[in-house]
C-alpha positions in Angstrom: 122.1 108.5 85.1 120.4 111.3 83.0 120.9 111.1 79.3 120.7 113.9 76.8 117.2 114.3 75.3 117.4 113.4 71.6 115.2 115.8 69.6 112.4 114.2 67.6 110.8 115.2 64.3 107.6 117.2 64.6 106.2 115.5 61.5 106.8 111.8 62.1 108.5 111.4 65.5 111.8 110.1 63.9 115.3 110.9 65.2 116.8 114.3 64.3 120.5 114.5 63.4 122.7 117.6 62.8 122.9 118.5 59.1 124.5 121.9 58.8 124.5 125.5 59.9 122.3 128.0 58.1 123.7 131.5 58.0 121.0 134.1 58.6 123.0 137.3 58.0 124.0 139.9 60.6 126.6 137.5 62.1 123.8 135.1 63.2 123.3 131.4 62.3 121.1 128.5 63.2 121.6 124.7 63.4 119.7 122.7 60.9 118.6 119.2 61.9 117.4 116.5 59.5 115.0 113.7 60.3 116.5 110.3 59.6 113.1 108.8 58.8 111.3 111.3 56.6 114.1 113.7 55.6 112.3 116.8 57.0 114.5 119.7 58.1 114.1 121.6 61.4 115.9 124.8 62.1 117.1 125.4 65.6 117.3 128.7 67.5 119.3 131.6 66.0 122.7 132.1 67.6 125.2 134.9 67.5 128.3 133.8 65.5 130.5 135.9 67.8 129.6 133.6 70.8 130.6 130.4 69.0 134.2 129.2 69.4 136.3 129.1 66.2 139.5 127.3 65.4 142.6 129.5 65.4 144.1 130.2 62.0 147.5 128.6 61.4 150.5 130.8 61.5 152.2 131.4 58.1 155.3 129.1 57.8 157.5 131.3 55.7 157.7 134.9 54.8 156.8 136.2 51.3 159.7 136.7 48.9 161.3 140.1 48.6 160.9 142.0 45.3 157.4 140.9 44.3 156.0 137.6 43.1 158.4 134.9 42.0 159.0 134.0 38.3 156.7 131.4 36.8 159.0 128.5 36.0 156.3 126.6 34.2 156.4 128.9 31.2 159.4 129.0 29.0 160.7 132.5 28.0 159.2 132.3 24.5 155.7 131.4 25.7 155.9 134.1 28.4 156.9 136.8 25.8 154.0 135.7 23.5 151.5 136.0 26.4 152.9 139.4 27.4 152.4 140.7 23.8 148.9 139.1 23.5 147.8 140.7 26.8 149.1 144.1 25.8 152.1 144.1 28.2 155.5 145.7 27.5 157.8 143.5 25.5 161.1 142.5 27.1 164.4 141.6 25.6 164.3 138.1 27.1 162.4 136.7 24.1 164.8 138.1 21.5 
């Protein structure tokens, strides 16, 4: 049986574990490994991000409402009118 070779720290010989991915720009990134013994970080080989598999985005569950964004039911009409006036919006007849 052949096991996977566990990388070792070049400074102390300790076990290296995956820490995170470092983005290098230009759609390239590298794996960063951290030593469990001394905490040193070792960057792996640069890799094209296009070649890595990515999870599919979930489909939207429901369509957007017709006629723009919905009313904000958190604000009462008087507070909404006061905010419109403070922000320089057009006053409406709802607050009168």
